[in-house]
N, C-alpha and C positions, 0 to 999 in steps of 0.2 A: 504494500500500500504506500502511496506517495506520502512523504512526511510533509507536515505543514510548516510555514515559516517559524511559528512559535517553537515547534519541536526541534528546529535546526539551530536555535540560538544557544550558544555555550555560555555558561555563567562566568567563565574566566575572562570574558571580554567586556563585562558590564561595568567595569570601574571607569568613571568619567575622567576625562582630561579637563583640568581647570580651564574656564572660558578664556582667560587671558593668554593661555599657552597654546590655543588652537591656531593652526596656520591660517593666515589670511583673515583672521577675525576682524581686524580693523578695516580691511577692505570690504568685507561682507557687511560691516556696520553702515556703510555708505548707502544712502537712499538711491543714488543714481543707478546702481547695478540691478535693482530689483525689477523695474519694468523690462529691461532687456532680458533678464533671466526668464520672466514670465512669457515674453514674446517667443524666445527660443524654445522654451519647454512646450509652449502651445504648438509650435510647428512640429516638434519631434514626437510628442505624445498625442496631440489632437489629430494627427494624421495616421495613427496606428488604429486599424479597424477594431481590434478587440478593446483597446483602451477607450475608444470613442463610443462603442456600443454600451460599455459600462457607464460612461459619463451620461449618456442619454437616459439610461434606465435608472440610475441610482444617485445622480448628483444634481446640484442646483446650477450647473453650468449654463443652462439655457433659460430657465425662468428667473433665476436670480444670479446673474453672472458676477455682480459686484460682491455678493456674499461668498460665492465660490472663490473668487480671487483673494478676498480677505482671509478666508479660512486656510487656503493654501499657504499664504504668506505667514499666517500666525503659527502654523505647525512648523514651517521651515525656520522661523525665528526661534522657536523653542528648541529645535534640534541644534542650531548653531550658537545660541546665546543662553540656553537653559542650563541649569545646574545638574539636572537628572536626565541625561540623554536616553539612557536605557528605558526609563519609565515612559518617556515620550514615544520611543520606538515601539514599545509594547502596546501603547494606546493606539498608535497608528496601525499596527498589525491587526489588532482586534477590530478596529473600525472597518477594515476591509473584509472581515470574516463573512458577513452576509452578502457580499457583492457577488452575485452569480446570476446566470440567466442564459438565454440563447443568443448567439451572435447573428450577424446578418445572413449567414449561410444556414442558420438553424442548428448550429452545433453548440453544445453546452460549454460555457466558459466559467471561470472563477478568477477573481482578482489576484489570487495567489498562484495562478498559472505560472510555472517556472520561467518561461520565456518572457512573458509580459511583465511579471514582477521584477525581473532583472532589467528589462528595457527601461522601465519607469525610473528605477534607481539610477542606472548609469547615465541616462540622458539628463536627469536632474543634475548630476555632478558635471557632466559636460557643459550644460547650460550655464552653471555657475562659473566654471573656468572661462567660458566664452565671455560672459558678462564682465568679469574682472579684467580680462585681457582688453576688451573693447574700451572699457572706461578708464583703465589705468595703464594700458600698454603691456607689452610682453613682460612676464614676471620671470625671475630666475628659475631655471629648470629645477634646481634642488627644492625650491619652495613649492612649485607646482606638484612635484612628485610627492612631497610630504603631505600636501593637501589631499592628494589622491589616496595615499596610504590611510589617512584618517577616514576618507570616504569609503574605502573598502571595509574598514572596521564598522562604520555605520551600516554598510550593507549587511554585514554579518548580524548586527543587532536587529535589522529588519527581517532577517531570515533569508537573505539572498545567499545562494551557495558560493563558497569561496572559489570553486573551480569555474564558476560562471562569470567571474569578474576578471578582466584582463590584469596582468601583473603590473603594468605600468601605464603611464599616460599615453605613450605611443600606441599601445594596445587598445586603450580606451577610444582613442580617436579613430583607429581602424575599425573597431567594433561599431561605432556610431556611423561612420561613413558607409560601411557595408550594409548596416541595418536600414539606413535611409532608403537605399535602393531595394533591399530584399523584403523589408517588413512594411513599408508605408504605401498607402494607396488612398485614392479618393473613395469615400464610403458615404452612405446616406447621412450619417452623423457628422462627418467632416464637412459635407456640403452644407448641412444645416449650421454648423459652426461658422463656416465661411460667410454665410448670409448674415449671421448674428454680428460678426465682426464688421461687415459692411454697414450694418444699420446702427450699431451700438456706438455711443460716445465713449471711446476708450478711456479718456481722461476721467470721466465720471465713474467708469467701472473700477479703475484703479484707486481713485480717490472719491468715494461716494459723497463725502461732505461738500464737494464742489457743486453738486447738483442742487444743494440747498441754498446757494448764494442768491441774493435778491435779483429778481429779473431786471434787465435782460442779460445779466452777467453770464449765466451758464451757456446760453445760446451764443453769445459773443465769444466766450472762451473756446467753445467747440469749433466755431468757425475759424478762429485764429490758430488753433492747434491741430486740427484734423489732418492736414497735409503733413506737418512734421512728425506727428505721432504715427501716422500710417507708414511714413518712410522709415522711421526707427523700427517699427514692428516688422515690416517685410524685409528690411535690411538684415534683421537678425535671423531670418529664415535661411536654411541652406538652399542653394540654388535649385536642387532637385525638388525640394518641397514647394518652392515658388512655382515650379513647373506643374506640379500636381494641383496646386491651388489656382493655376492659370493666372498668376500675378505677373503683369508685364514689368520687366526690369531692363535697365539699359546702363551703359557706362555713365551717362549723365545722372541717372537716379542713384547710382552707386556713389558718385562724387557728392551728391546732395546728402546721402547718408553719412559719409565721412565728415562732411562739413558740420553736420548737426552733432556728431560725436565730439568734434573738436570744441564746439560751443559748450557742450555738456561738461567736458573736462575743464575748460577754462572757468566756467561758472563755479564749479566745485572748489576751485582753488581759493576763491575769495569769500566763500560762505563760511561762517563760524561752525564749529563742531556741533553745536546744539541744533543747528539747522540741517547739516549734512547727515547726521547719524540718526538711525531709527531709534525710537524711545527704548525698545527692548535691549538694544545693544548699549545704549548710554547707561541704562540701569545696571546691566551685567558688568560693564567695564568701569562703572563708577566715574563716568566722564561728566 
């Protein structure tokens, strides 16, 4: 009988690393990386047919996208800035226990499916490395490898099999590059997600409080930000995923994306820490 993620977790890896000692913790504390992380993860996970059918059937991604985004970030913050990572991992595992059903081909699936469970974890890590690199530039190889080693430990806490996780960052990148071509495809759920992205105010989804601003500020903000946010979103997608989504892209659009990233980087250098850092990180790091 197939073992569950909970049964695969070894107690000898559940001792937490202090928050301040975690690799990249201060870069992860920066608000700028998280939209890019969500955009990248959306492309890699929202184009996986099994992940998407589970989101359609069991999540708030379509009827309450801002709640879904907020919940995703809340759990991610707990993992990276919380004192009890093992407890958060157990809670996340158990949250996925009832997620089962029939996929688009009528086959039974479960969130703990070995291939899917591994794909979600590893693409989350790849998306974080991508967001850090885009926002702060290439990082020292030793630091990236250390971050990935810590991420493999997180994978073990989630119940991902050790042998299913590549040994190093080069292997991670190869795994994702091959998986994009082999695992991803347009599905009814992905098409529905694409329509939601086209219709949804992405800024309001990521920051729901902005929608409560006095009129006509929300509408004006959406008009001013829709093109830049769309460029940042689709710029974070791998080219093959843009093709699946039928997103037109060109050298000019790529230059626009790079220019926006340069603006984001420059703006971050002049903002004080209390503005740049997410509250959970500030509290954990006592900044």
